[in-house]
mmCIF file of the N, C-alpha and C atoms, coordinates in Angstrom:
data_MODEL
# 
_entry.id   MODEL 
# 
loop_
_atom_site.group_PDB 
_atom_site.id 
_atom_site.type_symbol 
_atom_site.label_atom_id 
_atom_site.label_alt_id 
_atom_site.label_comp_id 
_atom_site.label_asym_id 
_atom_site.label_entity_id 
_atom_site.label_seq_id 
_atom_site.pdbx_PDB_ins_code 
_atom_site.Cartn_x 
_atom_site.Cartn_y 
_atom_site.Cartn_z 
_atom_site.occupancy 
_atom_site.B_iso_or_equiv 
_atom_site.pdbx_formal_charge 
_atom_site.auth_seq_id 
_atom_site.auth_comp_id 
_atom_site.auth_asym_id 
_atom_site.auth_atom_id 
_atom_site.pdbx_PDB_model_num 
ATOM 1   N N  . MET A 1 1  ? 1.380  -1.070  0.112   1.00 0.00 ? 1  MET A N  1 
ATOM 2   C CA . MET A 1 1  ? 0.077  0.059   0.464   1.00 0.00 ? 1  MET A CA 1 
ATOM 3   C C  . MET A 1 1  ? 0.673  0.839   0.220   1.00 0.00 ? 1  MET A C  1 
ATOM 4   N N  . ILE A 1 2  ? 1.862  0.775   0.610   1.00 0.00 ? 2  ILE A N  1 
ATOM 5   C CA . ILE A 1 2  ? 2.597  2.624   0.903   1.00 0.00 ? 2  ILE A CA 1 
ATOM 6   C C  . ILE A 1 2  ? 3.412  2.272   -1.017  1.00 0.00 ? 2  ILE A C  1 
ATOM 7   N N  . GLY A 1 3  ? 4.175  1.964   -1.589  1.00 0.00 ? 3  GLY A N  1 
ATOM 8   C CA . GLY A 1 3  ? 4.707  1.686   -3.028  1.00 0.00 ? 3  GLY A CA 1 
ATOM 9   C C  . GLY A 1 3  ? 3.522  2.289   -3.249  1.00 0.00 ? 3  GLY A C  1 
ATOM 10  N N  . THR A 1 4  ? 2.250  2.627   -4.101  1.00 0.00 ? 4  THR A N  1 
ATOM 11  C CA . THR A 1 4  ? 0.648  3.270   -4.497  1.00 0.00 ? 4  THR A CA 1 
ATOM 12  C C  . THR A 1 4  ? 0.777  4.281   -3.057  1.00 0.00 ? 4  THR A C  1 
ATOM 13  N N  . LEU A 1 5  ? 0.722  4.765   -3.123  1.00 0.00 ? 5  LEU A N  1 
ATOM 14  C CA . LEU A 1 5  ? 0.612  5.885   -2.189  1.00 0.00 ? 5  LEU A CA 1 
ATOM 15  C C  . LEU A 1 5  ? 2.113  6.430   -2.613  1.00 0.00 ? 5  LEU A C  1 
ATOM 16  N N  . THR A 1 6  ? 2.995  6.294   -2.755  1.00 0.00 ? 6  THR A N  1 
ATOM 17  C CA . THR A 1 6  ? 3.855  6.437   -3.031  1.00 0.00 ? 6  THR A CA 1 
ATOM 18  C C  . THR A 1 6  ? 4.212  7.138   -4.616  1.00 0.00 ? 6  THR A C  1 
ATOM 19  N N  . ASN A 1 7  ? 3.646  6.231   -5.570  1.00 0.00 ? 7  ASN A N  1 
ATOM 20  C CA . ASN A 1 7  ? 3.219  6.455   -6.266  1.00 0.00 ? 7  ASN A CA 1 
ATOM 21  C C  . ASN A 1 7  ? 2.041  7.500   -6.700  1.00 0.00 ? 7  ASN A C  1 
ATOM 22  N N  . VAL A 1 8  ? 1.052  6.814   -5.717  1.00 0.00 ? 8  VAL A N  1 
ATOM 23  C CA . VAL A 1 8  ? 0.481  8.497   -6.644  1.00 0.00 ? 8  VAL A CA 1 
ATOM 24  C C  . VAL A 1 8  ? 0.847  9.725   -5.757  1.00 0.00 ? 8  VAL A C  1 
ATOM 25  N N  . CYS A 1 9  ? 1.498  9.249   -5.321  1.00 0.00 ? 9  CYS A N  1 
ATOM 26  C CA . CYS A 1 9  ? 1.912  11.588  -4.467  1.00 0.00 ? 9  CYS A CA 1 
ATOM 27  C C  . CYS A 1 9  ? 3.173  11.898  -6.013  1.00 0.00 ? 9  CYS A C  1 
ATOM 28  N N  . ALA A 1 10 ? 3.856  11.069  -5.789  1.00 0.00 ? 10 ALA A N  1 
ATOM 29  C CA . ALA A 1 10 ? 4.624  10.817  -7.491  1.00 0.00 ? 10 ALA A CA 1 
ATOM 30  C C  . ALA A 1 10 ? 4.416  12.154  -9.263  1.00 0.00 ? 10 ALA A C  1 
ATOM 31  N N  . ILE A 1 11 ? 3.495  10.989  -9.453  1.00 0.00 ? 11 ILE A N  1 
ATOM 32  C CA . ILE A 1 11 ? 3.077  10.728  -10.823 1.00 0.00 ? 11 ILE A CA 1 
ATOM 33  C C  . ILE A 1 11 ? 2.109  12.235  -10.427 1.00 0.00 ? 11 ILE A C  1 
ATOM 34  N N  . LEU A 1 12 ? 1.250  12.499  -9.262  1.00 0.00 ? 12 LEU A N  1 
ATOM 35  C CA . LEU A 1 12 ? 0.689  14.515  -9.012  1.00 0.00 ? 12 LEU A CA 1 
ATOM 36  C C  . LEU A 1 12 ? 2.025  15.169  -8.883  1.00 0.00 ? 12 LEU A C  1 
ATOM 37  N N  . VAL A 1 13 ? 3.736  14.866  -8.310  1.00 0.00 ? 13 VAL A N  1 
ATOM 38  C CA . VAL A 1 13 ? 3.985  15.787  -8.004  1.00 0.00 ? 13 VAL A CA 1 
ATOM 39  C C  . VAL A 1 13 ? 4.124  15.761  -8.990  1.00 0.00 ? 13 VAL A C  1 
ATOM 40  N N  . GLY A 1 14 ? 5.010  15.180  -10.946 1.00 0.00 ? 14 GLY A N  1 
ATOM 41  C CA . GLY A 1 14 ? 5.683  14.735  -11.827 1.00 0.00 ? 14 GLY A CA 1 
ATOM 42  C C  . GLY A 1 14 ? 4.961  16.052  -12.480 1.00 0.00 ? 14 GLY A C  1 
ATOM 43  N N  . THR A 1 15 ? 3.249  16.075  -12.617 1.00 0.00 ? 15 THR A N  1 
ATOM 44  C CA . THR A 1 15 ? 1.811  16.368  -13.737 1.00 0.00 ? 15 THR A CA 1 
ATOM 45  C C  . THR A 1 15 ? 2.090  17.637  -13.021 1.00 0.00 ? 15 THR A C  1 
ATOM 46  N N  . THR A 1 16 ? 1.968  18.339  -11.507 1.00 0.00 ? 16 THR A N  1 
ATOM 47  C CA . THR A 1 16 ? 2.492  19.709  -11.296 1.00 0.00 ? 16 THR A CA 1 
ATOM 48  C C  . THR A 1 16 ? 3.466  20.030  -11.745 1.00 0.00 ? 16 THR A C  1 
ATOM 49  N N  . ILE A 1 17 ? 4.858  19.751  -11.505 1.00 0.00 ? 17 ILE A N  1 
ATOM 50  C CA . ILE A 1 17 ? 5.546  20.729  -11.990 1.00 0.00 ? 17 ILE A CA 1 
ATOM 51  C C  . ILE A 1 17 ? 5.571  20.219  -13.983 1.00 0.00 ? 17 ILE A C  1 
ATOM 52  N N  . GLY A 1 18 ? 4.722  19.758  -14.382 1.00 0.00 ? 18 GLY A N  1 
ATOM 53  C CA . GLY A 1 18 ? 5.248  19.286  -16.114 1.00 0.00 ? 18 GLY A CA 1 
ATOM 54  C C  . GLY A 1 18 ? 3.621  19.732  -16.715 1.00 0.00 ? 18 GLY A C  1 
ATOM 55  N N  . CYS A 1 19 ? 2.978  20.891  -15.312 1.00 0.00 ? 19 CYS A N  1 
ATOM 56  C CA . CYS A 1 19 ? 1.957  22.117  -16.265 1.00 0.00 ? 19 CYS A CA 1 
ATOM 57  C C  . CYS A 1 19 ? 2.402  23.578  -15.962 1.00 0.00 ? 19 CYS A C  1 
ATOM 58  N N  . LEU A 1 20 ? 3.814  22.841  -14.558 1.00 0.00 ? 20 LEU A N  1 
ATOM 59  C CA . LEU A 1 20 ? 4.407  24.349  -14.514 1.00 0.00 ? 20 LEU A CA 1 
ATOM 60  C C  . LEU A 1 20 ? 4.951  24.856  -15.891 1.00 0.00 ? 20 LEU A C  1 
ATOM 61  N N  . ILE A 1 21 ? 6.719  24.460  -15.334 1.00 0.00 ? 21 ILE A N  1 
ATOM 62  C CA . ILE A 1 21 ? 7.633  24.269  -16.677 1.00 0.00 ? 21 ILE A CA 1 
ATOM 63  C C  . ILE A 1 21 ? 6.772  24.538  -18.985 1.00 0.00 ? 21 ILE A C  1 
ATOM 64  N N  . LYS A 1 22 ? 5.484  23.381  -18.642 1.00 0.00 ? 22 LYS A N  1 
ATOM 65  C CA . LYS A 1 22 ? 4.997  23.140  -20.401 1.00 0.00 ? 22 LYS A CA 1 
ATOM 66  C C  . LYS A 1 22 ? 5.273  24.720  -20.918 1.00 0.00 ? 22 LYS A C  1 
ATOM 67  N N  . GLY A 1 23 ? 5.566  25.552  -20.290 1.00 0.00 ? 23 GLY A N  1 
ATOM 68  C CA . GLY A 1 23 ? 4.660  26.463  -21.526 1.00 0.00 ? 23 GLY A CA 1 
ATOM 69  C C  . GLY A 1 23 ? 6.873  27.668  -21.414 1.00 0.00 ? 23 GLY A C  1 
ATOM 70  N N  . GLY A 1 24 ? 7.145  27.070  -20.401 1.00 0.00 ? 24 GLY A N  1 
ATOM 71  C CA . GLY A 1 24 ? 8.624  27.318  -20.619 1.00 0.00 ? 24 GLY A CA 1 
ATOM 72  C C  . GLY A 1 24 ? 9.331  26.400  -21.171 1.00 0.00 ? 24 GLY A C  1 
ATOM 73  N N  . LEU A 1 25 ? 8.578  25.070  -22.780 1.00 0.00 ? 25 LEU A N  1 
ATOM 74  C CA . LEU A 1 25 ? 10.207 24.270  -21.901 1.00 0.00 ? 25 LEU A CA 1 
ATOM 75  C C  . LEU A 1 25 ? 10.197 25.594  -24.146 1.00 0.00 ? 25 LEU A C  1 
ATOM 76  N N  . GLN A 1 26 ? 10.926 24.808  -24.692 1.00 0.00 ? 26 GLN A N  1 
ATOM 77  C CA . GLN A 1 26 ? 11.391 25.031  -26.135 1.00 0.00 ? 26 GLN A CA 1 
ATOM 78  C C  . GLN A 1 26 ? 10.535 23.804  -26.768 1.00 0.00 ? 26 GLN A C  1 
ATOM 79  N N  . LYS A 1 27 ? 10.038 24.214  -28.142 1.00 0.00 ? 27 LYS A N  1 
ATOM 80  C CA . LYS A 1 27 ? 9.892  23.201  -28.218 1.00 0.00 ? 27 LYS A CA 1 
ATOM 81  C C  . LYS A 1 27 ? 10.523 21.768  -29.096 1.00 0.00 ? 27 LYS A C  1 
ATOM 82  N N  . LYS A 1 28 ? 12.311 22.424  -29.025 1.00 0.00 ? 28 LYS A N  1 
ATOM 83  C CA . LYS A 1 28 ? 13.313 21.476  -29.691 1.00 0.00 ? 28 LYS A CA 1 
ATOM 84  C C  . LYS A 1 28 ? 13.396 20.600  -28.217 1.00 0.00 ? 28 LYS A C  1 
ATOM 85  N N  . TYR A 1 29 ? 13.705 20.941  -26.925 1.00 0.00 ? 29 TYR A N  1 
ATOM 86  C CA . TYR A 1 29 ? 13.909 20.425  -25.863 1.00 0.00 ? 29 TYR A CA 1 
ATOM 87  C C  . TYR A 1 29 ? 12.847 19.264  -25.780 1.00 0.00 ? 29 TYR A C  1 
ATOM 88  N N  . GLU A 1 30 ? 11.685 19.763  -25.993 1.00 0.00 ? 30 GLU A N  1 
ATOM 89  C CA . GLU A 1 30 ? 9.955  18.547  -25.928 1.00 0.00 ? 30 GLU A CA 1 
ATOM 90  C C  . GLU A 1 30 ? 10.600 17.907  -26.917 1.00 0.00 ? 30 GLU A C  1 
ATOM 91  N N  . GLU A 1 31 ? 10.640 17.573  -27.555 1.00 0.00 ? 31 GLU A N  1 
ATOM 92  C CA . GLU A 1 31 ? 11.746 16.928  -28.938 1.00 0.00 ? 31 GLU A CA 1 
ATOM 93  C C  . GLU A 1 31 ? 12.150 15.882  -28.392 1.00 0.00 ? 31 GLU A C  1 
ATOM 94  N N  . ALA A 1 32 ? 13.273 16.689  -27.070 1.00 0.00 ? 32 ALA A N  1 
ATOM 95  C CA . ALA A 1 32 ? 14.585 15.795  -27.011 1.00 0.00 ? 32 ALA A CA 1 
ATOM 96  C C  . ALA A 1 32 ? 14.344 14.817  -25.662 1.00 0.00 ? 32 ALA A C  1 
ATOM 97  N N  . LEU A 1 33 ? 12.457 15.488  -24.950 1.00 0.00 ? 33 LEU A N  1 
ATOM 98  C CA . LEU A 1 33 ? 12.378 14.685  -24.080 1.00 0.00 ? 33 LEU A CA 1 
ATOM 99  C C  . LEU A 1 33 ? 11.845 13.166  -25.132 1.00 0.00 ? 33 LEU A C  1 
ATOM 100 N N  . PHE A 1 34 ? 11.138 13.465  -25.577 1.00 0.00 ? 34 PHE A N  1 
ATOM 101 C CA . PHE A 1 34 ? 10.041 12.706  -25.939 1.00 0.00 ? 34 PHE A CA 1 
ATOM 102 C C  . PHE A 1 34 ? 10.607 11.691  -26.371 1.00 0.00 ? 34 PHE A C  1 
ATOM 103 N N  . THR A 1 35 ? 12.030 11.910  -27.604 1.00 0.00 ? 35 THR A N  1 
ATOM 104 C CA . THR A 1 35 ? 12.819 10.993  -27.476 1.00 0.00 ? 35 THR A CA 1 
ATOM 105 C C  . THR A 1 35 ? 13.395 10.115  -27.085 1.00 0.00 ? 35 THR A C  1 
ATOM 106 N N  . ALA A 1 36 ? 13.890 10.244  -26.069 1.00 0.00 ? 36 ALA A N  1 
ATOM 107 C CA . ALA A 1 36 ? 13.975 9.963   -25.316 1.00 0.00 ? 36 ALA A CA 1 
ATOM 108 C C  . ALA A 1 36 ? 13.545 9.218   -23.757 1.00 0.00 ? 36 ALA A C  1 
ATOM 109 N N  . MET A 1 37 ? 12.895 10.217  -24.052 1.00 0.00 ? 37 MET A N  1 
ATOM 110 C CA . MET A 1 37 ? 11.630 8.953   -22.777 1.00 0.00 ? 37 MET A CA 1 
ATOM 111 C C  . MET A 1 37 ? 11.059 7.422   -23.857 1.00 0.00 ? 37 MET A C  1 
ATOM 112 N N  . GLY A 1 38 ? 11.038 7.324   -25.308 1.00 0.00 ? 38 GLY A N  1 
ATOM 113 C CA . GLY A 1 38 ? 11.371 6.765   -26.244 1.00 0.00 ? 38 GLY A CA 1 
ATOM 114 C C  . GLY A 1 38 ? 11.818 6.166   -25.615 1.00 0.00 ? 38 GLY A C  1 
ATOM 115 N N  . LEU A 1 39 ? 13.320 6.839   -25.937 1.00 0.00 ? 39 LEU A N  1 
ATOM 116 C CA . LEU A 1 39 ? 13.916 5.238   -25.773 1.00 0.00 ? 39 LEU A CA 1 
ATOM 117 C C  . LEU A 1 39 ? 14.400 4.662   -24.570 1.00 0.00 ? 39 LEU A C  1 
ATOM 118 N N  . ALA A 1 40 ? 14.200 5.092   -23.779 1.00 0.00 ? 40 ALA A N  1 
ATOM 119 C CA . ALA A 1 40 ? 13.982 4.357   -22.334 1.00 0.00 ? 40 ALA A CA 1 
ATOM 120 C C  . ALA A 1 40 ? 13.480 3.024   -22.658 1.00 0.00 ? 40 ALA A C  1 
ATOM 121 N N  . ALA A 1 41 ? 12.268 3.997   -23.184 1.00 0.00 ? 41 ALA A N  1 
ATOM 122 C CA . ALA A 1 41 ? 10.622 2.739   -23.083 1.00 0.00 ? 41 ALA A CA 1 
ATOM 123 C C  . ALA A 1 41 ? 11.435 1.743   -23.917 1.00 0.00 ? 41 ALA A C  1 
ATOM 124 N N  . LEU A 1 42 ? 11.870 2.067   -24.963 1.00 0.00 ? 42 LEU A N  1 
ATOM 125 C CA . LEU A 1 42 ? 11.889 0.799   -25.775 1.00 0.00 ? 42 LEU A CA 1 
ATOM 126 C C  . LEU A 1 42 ? 13.325 -0.055  -24.971 1.00 0.00 ? 42 LEU A C  1 
ATOM 127 N N  . GLY A 1 43 ? 13.887 0.784   -23.974 1.00 0.00 ? 43 GLY A N  1 
ATOM 128 C CA . GLY A 1 43 ? 14.903 -0.558  -23.983 1.00 0.00 ? 43 GLY A CA 1 
ATOM 129 C C  . GLY A 1 43 ? 14.617 -1.256  -22.875 1.00 0.00 ? 43 GLY A C  1 
ATOM 130 N N  . ILE A 1 44 ? 13.673 -0.514  -22.597 1.00 0.00 ? 44 ILE A N  1 
ATOM 131 C CA . ILE A 1 44 ? 13.210 -1.710  -21.259 1.00 0.00 ? 44 ILE A CA 1 
ATOM 132 C C  . ILE A 1 44 ? 12.147 -2.507  -21.799 1.00 0.00 ? 44 ILE A C  1 
ATOM 133 N N  . GLY A 1 45 ? 11.410 -2.520  -22.971 1.00 0.00 ? 45 GLY A N  1 
ATOM 134 C CA . GLY A 1 45 ? 10.352 -3.545  -24.129 1.00 0.00 ? 45 GLY A CA 1 
ATOM 135 C C  . GLY A 1 45 ? 11.270 -4.240  -24.204 1.00 0.00 ? 45 GLY A C  1 
ATOM 136 N N  . MET A 1 46 ? 12.407 -3.574  -24.137 1.00 0.00 ? 46 MET A N  1 
ATOM 137 C CA . MET A 1 46 ? 13.907 -4.248  -25.519 1.00 0.00 ? 46 MET A CA 1 
ATOM 138 C C  . MET A 1 46 ? 14.218 -5.791  -24.268 1.00 0.00 ? 46 MET A C  1 
ATOM 139 N N  . GLU A 1 47 ? 14.432 -5.543  -23.757 1.00 0.00 ? 47 GLU A N  1 
ATOM 140 C CA . GLU A 1 47 ? 15.068 -6.775  -22.548 1.00 0.00 ? 47 GLU A CA 1 
ATOM 141 C C  . GLU A 1 47 ? 13.589 -7.419  -22.650 1.00 0.00 ? 47 GLU A C  1 
ATOM 142 N N  . TYR A 1 48 ? 12.177 -6.499  -22.317 1.00 0.00 ? 48 TYR A N  1 
ATOM 143 C CA . TYR A 1 48 ? 11.210 -8.078  -22.139 1.00 0.00 ? 48 TYR A CA 1 
ATOM 144 C C  . TYR A 1 48 ? 11.401 -8.968  -22.991 1.00 0.00 ? 48 TYR A C  1 
ATOM 145 N N  . VAL A 1 49 ? 11.807 -8.054  -23.615 1.00 0.00 ? 49 VAL A N  1 
ATOM 146 C CA . VAL A 1 49 ? 12.251 -9.315  -25.352 1.00 0.00 ? 49 VAL A CA 1 
ATOM 147 C C  . VAL A 1 49 ? 12.614 -10.947 -25.018 1.00 0.00 ? 49 VAL A C  1 
ATOM 148 N N  . VAL A 1 50 ? 14.338 -10.127 -24.956 1.00 0.00 ? 50 VAL A N  1 
ATOM 149 C CA . VAL A 1 50 ? 14.952 -10.967 -24.535 1.00 0.00 ? 50 VAL A CA 1 
ATOM 150 C C  . VAL A 1 50 ? 15.169 -12.180 -23.414 1.00 0.00 ? 50 VAL A C  1 
ATOM 151 N N  . ASN A 1 51 ? 14.828 -11.569 -22.128 1.00 0.00 ? 51 ASN A N  1 
ATOM 152 C CA . ASN A 1 51 ? 14.467 -11.828 -21.291 1.00 0.00 ? 51 ASN A CA 1 
ATOM 153 C C  . ASN A 1 51 ? 13.086 -12.847 -20.914 1.00 0.00 ? 51 ASN A C  1 
ATOM 154 N N  . GLY A 1 52 ? 12.654 -12.777 -21.701 1.00 0.00 ? 52 GLY A N  1 
ATOM 155 C CA . GLY A 1 52 ? 10.652 -13.059 -21.140 1.00 0.00 ? 52 GLY A CA 1 
ATOM 156 C C  . GLY A 1 52 ? 10.535 -13.615 -22.508 1.00 0.00 ? 52 GLY A C  1 
ATOM 157 N N  . LEU A 1 53 ? 9.694  -13.678 -23.663 1.00 0.00 ? 53 LEU A N  1 
ATOM 158 C CA . LEU A 1 53 ? 9.860  -14.316 -24.418 1.00 0.00 ? 53 LEU A CA 1 
ATOM 159 C C  . LEU A 1 53 ? 9.777  -15.603 -25.177 1.00 0.00 ? 53 LEU A C  1 
ATOM 160 N N  . SER A 1 54 ? 11.185 -16.606 -24.846 1.00 0.00 ? 54 SER A N  1 
ATOM 161 C CA . SER A 1 54 ? 11.650 -17.482 -24.543 1.00 0.00 ? 54 SER A CA 1 
ATOM 162 C C  . SER A 1 54 ? 11.622 -18.702 -23.430 1.00 0.00 ? 54 SER A C  1 
ATOM 163 N N  . LYS A 1 55 ? 10.442 -17.951 -22.044 1.00 0.00 ? 55 LYS A N  1 
ATOM 164 C CA . LYS A 1 55 ? 10.123 -18.894 -21.894 1.00 0.00 ? 55 LYS A CA 1 
ATOM 165 C C  . LYS A 1 55 ? 8.753  -17.860 -21.695 1.00 0.00 ? 55 LYS A C  1 
ATOM 166 N N  . SER A 1 56 ? 8.078  -17.696 -22.352 1.00 0.00 ? 56 SER A N  1 
ATOM 167 C CA . SER A 1 56 ? 6.367  -17.266 -22.564 1.00 0.00 ? 56 SER A CA 1 
ATOM 168 C C  . SER A 1 56 ? 5.908  -19.041 -23.950 1.00 0.00 ? 56 SER A C  1 
ATOM 169 N N  . GLN A 1 57 ? 4.345  -18.899 -23.442 1.00 0.00 ? 57 GLN A N  1 
ATOM 170 C CA . GLN A 1 57 ? 3.951  -20.071 -23.379 1.00 0.00 ? 57 GLN A CA 1 
ATOM 171 C C  . GLN A 1 57 ? 3.214  -19.567 -24.870 1.00 0.00 ? 57 GLN A C  1 
ATOM 172 N N  . TYR A 1 58 ? 3.174  -18.818 -24.835 1.00 0.00 ? 58 TYR A N  1 
ATOM 173 C CA . TYR A 1 58 ? 2.019  -17.976 -26.223 1.00 0.00 ? 58 TYR A CA 1 
ATOM 174 C C  . TYR A 1 58 ? 3.400  -17.007 -27.460 1.00 0.00 ? 58 TYR A C  1 
ATOM 175 N N  . PRO A 1 59 ? 4.208  -17.057 -27.532 1.00 0.00 ? 59 PRO A N  1 
ATOM 176 C CA . PRO A 1 59 ? 5.192  -16.170 -28.023 1.00 0.00 ? 59 PRO A CA 1 
ATOM 177 C C  . PRO A 1 59 ? 4.320  -15.704 -29.416 1.00 0.00 ? 59 PRO A C  1 
ATOM 178 N N  . VAL A 1 60 ? 3.248  -16.478 -29.654 1.00 0.00 ? 60 VAL A N  1 
ATOM 179 C CA . VAL A 1 60 ? 2.769  -15.246 -31.828 1.00 0.00 ? 60 VAL A CA 1 
ATOM 180 C C  . VAL A 1 60 ? 2.038  -14.570 -31.340 1.00 0.00 ? 60 VAL A C  1 
ATOM 181 N N  . MET A 1 61 ? 1.848  -14.569 -29.791 1.00 0.00 ? 61 MET A N  1 
ATOM 182 C CA . MET A 1 61 ? 1.197  -13.389 -29.300 1.00 0.00 ? 61 MET A CA 1 
ATOM 183 C C  . MET A 1 61 ? 1.576  -12.702 -27.932 1.00 0.00 ? 61 MET A C  1 
ATOM 184 N N  . PHE A 1 62 ? 3.264  -12.393 -28.664 1.00 0.00 ? 62 PHE A N  1 
ATOM 185 C CA . PHE A 1 62 ? 3.528  -10.481 -28.385 1.00 0.00 ? 62 PHE A CA 1 
ATOM 186 C C  . PHE A 1 62 ? 3.610  -10.301 -29.850 1.00 0.00 ? 62 PHE A C  1 
ATOM 187 N N  . ILE A 1 63 ? 4.060  -11.125 -31.131 1.00 0.00 ? 63 ILE A N  1 
ATOM 188 C CA . ILE A 1 63 ? 3.356  -10.583 -32.350 1.00 0.00 ? 63 ILE A CA 1 
ATOM 189 C C  . ILE A 1 63 ? 2.078  -10.287 -32.804 1.00 0.00 ? 63 ILE A C  1 
ATOM 190 N N  . VAL A 1 64 ? 0.954  -10.214 -32.226 1.00 0.00 ? 64 VAL A N  1 
ATOM 191 C CA . VAL A 1 64 ? -0.492 -10.150 -32.662 1.00 0.00 ? 64 VAL A CA 1 
ATOM 192 C C  . VAL A 1 64 ? -0.145 -8.656  -32.018 1.00 0.00 ? 64 VAL A C  1 
ATOM 193 N N  . SER A 1 65 ? 0.321  -8.474  -30.616 1.00 0.00 ? 65 SER A N  1 
ATOM 194 C CA . SER A 1 65 ? -0.330 -7.311  -30.080 1.00 0.00 ? 65 SER A CA 1 
ATOM 195 C C  . SER A 1 65 ? 0.018  -7.031  -30.453 1.00 0.00 ? 65 SER A C  1 
ATOM 196 N N  . LEU A 1 66 ? 1.784  -6.928  -30.872 1.00 0.00 ? 66 LEU A N  1 
ATOM 197 C CA . LEU A 1 66 ? 2.531  -5.564  -31.692 1.00 0.00 ? 66 LEU A CA 1 
ATOM 198 C C  . LEU A 1 66 ? 0.743  -5.246  -32.570 1.00 0.00 ? 66 LEU A C  1 
ATOM 199 N N  . ALA A 1 67 ? 0.439  -5.728  -33.961 1.00 0.00 ? 67 ALA A N  1 
ATOM 200 C CA . ALA A 1 67 ? -0.106 -4.930  -34.895 1.00 0.00 ? 67 ALA A CA 1 
ATOM 201 C C  . ALA A 1 67 ? -1.403 -4.713  -34.877 1.00 0.00 ? 67 ALA A C  1 
ATOM 202 N N  . ILE A 1 68 ? -1.641 -5.207  -33.401 1.00 0.00 ? 68 ILE A N  1 
ATOM 203 C CA . ILE A 1 68 ? -3.513 -4.575  -33.331 1.00 0.00 ? 68 ILE A CA 1 
ATOM 204 C C  . ILE A 1 68 ? -2.504 -3.514  -32.708 1.00 0.00 ? 68 ILE A C  1 
ATOM 205 N N  . GLY A 1 69 ? -1.564 -3.197  -31.923 1.00 0.00 ? 69 GLY A N  1 
ATOM 206 C CA . GLY A 1 69 ? -1.682 -1.437  -31.060 1.00 0.00 ? 69 GLY A CA 1 
ATOM 207 C C  . GLY A 1 69 ? -0.924 -0.833  -32.116 1.00 0.00 ? 69 GLY A C  1 
ATOM 208 N N  . ALA A 1 70 ? -0.150 -1.517  -33.139 1.00 0.00 ? 70 ALA A N  1 
ATOM 209 C CA . ALA A 1 70 ? 0.149  -0.259  -34.090 1.00 0.00 ? 70 ALA A CA 1 
ATOM 210 C C  . ALA A 1 70 ? -1.159 0.160   -34.975 1.00 0.00 ? 70 ALA A C  1 
ATOM 211 N N  . CYS A 1 71 ? -2.142 -0.662  -35.401 1.00 0.00 ? 71 CYS A N  1 
ATOM 212 C CA . CYS A 1 71 ? -3.375 -0.179  -35.508 1.00 0.00 ? 71 CYS A CA 1 
ATOM 213 C C  . CYS A 1 71 ? -3.951 0.440   -34.782 1.00 0.00 ? 71 CYS A C  1 
ATOM 214 N N  . LEU A 1 72 ? -3.699 -0.059  -34.522 1.00 0.00 ? 72 LEU A N  1 
ATOM 215 C CA . LEU A 1 72 ? -5.040 1.257   -33.496 1.00 0.00 ? 72 LEU A CA 1 
ATOM 216 C C  . LEU A 1 72 ? -4.507 2.324   -32.687 1.00 0.00 ? 72 LEU A C  1 
ATOM 217 N N  . GLY A 1 73 ? -3.221 2.481   -32.641 1.00 0.00 ? 73 GLY A N  1 
ATOM 218 C CA . GLY A 1 73 ? -2.367 3.001   -32.319 1.00 0.00 ? 73 GLY A CA 1 
ATOM 219 C C  . GLY A 1 73 ? -2.315 4.374   -33.512 1.00 0.00 ? 73 GLY A C  1 
ATOM 220 N N  . THR A 1 74 ? -2.272 4.065   -34.609 1.00 0.00 ? 74 THR A N  1 
ATOM 221 C CA . THR A 1 74 ? -2.675 5.250   -35.914 1.00 0.00 ? 74 THR A CA 1 
ATOM 222 C C  . THR A 1 74 ? -3.405 4.693   -35.844 1.00 0.00 ? 74 THR A C  1 
ATOM 223 N N  . TRP A 1 75 ? -5.250 4.726   -35.961 1.00 0.00 ? 75 TRP A N  1 
ATOM 224 C CA . TRP A 1 75 ? -6.095 4.695   -35.834 1.00 0.00 ? 75 TRP A CA 1 
ATOM 225 C C  . TRP A 1 75 ? -6.825 5.786   -35.265 1.00 0.00 ? 75 TRP A C  1 
ATOM 226 N N  . CYS A 1 76 ? -7.079 5.597   -33.727 1.00 0.00 ? 76 CYS A N  1 
ATOM 227 C CA . CYS A 1 76 ? -6.898 7.346   -32.708 1.00 0.00 ? 76 CYS A CA 1 
ATOM 228 C C  . CYS A 1 76 ? -5.368 7.972   -33.596 1.00 0.00 ? 76 CYS A C  1 
ATOM 229 N N  . ASN A 1 77 ? -4.879 7.653   -33.646 1.00 0.00 ? 77 ASN A N  1 
ATOM 230 C CA . ASN A 1 77 ? -4.362 8.907   -34.282 1.00 0.00 ? 77 ASN A CA 1 
ATOM 231 C C  . ASN A 1 77 ? -4.662 10.092  -35.776 1.00 0.00 ? 77 ASN A C  1 
ATOM 232 N N  . THR A 1 78 ? -5.241 9.648   -36.004 1.00 0.00 ? 78 THR A N  1 
ATOM 233 C CA . THR A 1 78 ? -6.151 9.699   -37.320 1.00 0.00 ? 78 THR A CA 1 
ATOM 234 C C  . THR A 1 78 ? -7.004 10.846  -36.786 1.00 0.00 ? 78 THR A C  1 
ATOM 235 N N  . SER A 1 79 ? -8.406 9.511   -35.255 1.00 0.00 ? 79 SER A N  1 
ATOM 236 C CA . SER A 1 79 ? -9.353 9.959   -36.018 1.00 0.00 ? 79 SER A CA 1 
ATOM 237 C C  . SER A 1 79 ? -9.021 11.298  -35.176 1.00 0.00 ? 79 SER A C  1 
ATOM 238 N N  . ILE A 1 80 ? -8.185 11.569  -33.945 1.00 0.00 ? 80 ILE A N  1 
ATOM 239 C CA . ILE A 1 80 ? -7.907 12.592  -32.587 1.00 0.00 ? 80 ILE A CA 1 
ATOM 240 C C  . ILE A 1 80 ? -7.191 12.878  -33.383 1.00 0.00 ? 80 ILE A C  1 
ATOM 241 N N  . GLY A 1 81 ? -6.294 13.468  -34.090 1.00 0.00 ? 81 GLY A N  1 
ATOM 242 C CA . GLY A 1 81 ? -5.154 14.289  -34.189 1.00 0.00 ? 81 GLY A CA 1 
ATOM 243 C C  . GLY A 1 81 ? -6.441 15.053  -36.361 1.00 0.00 ? 81 GLY A C  1 
# 
């Protein structure tokens, strides 16, 4: 329970800081931060694939999930944006 409360507090603090400095960040820094966070997510995902996929009972589900996620993401991006 302490971990959950700590996570909630961290999210609230991070959101508050982000809202306060959002107007102060130049576009090039915002893009650099998005790229860095994307690379971090890619690294975490690759680690999971390397370490966990061989132990999976349904390795094809990984490919299916990527395909469905790509289609849904593209659809959301075109319908919202």
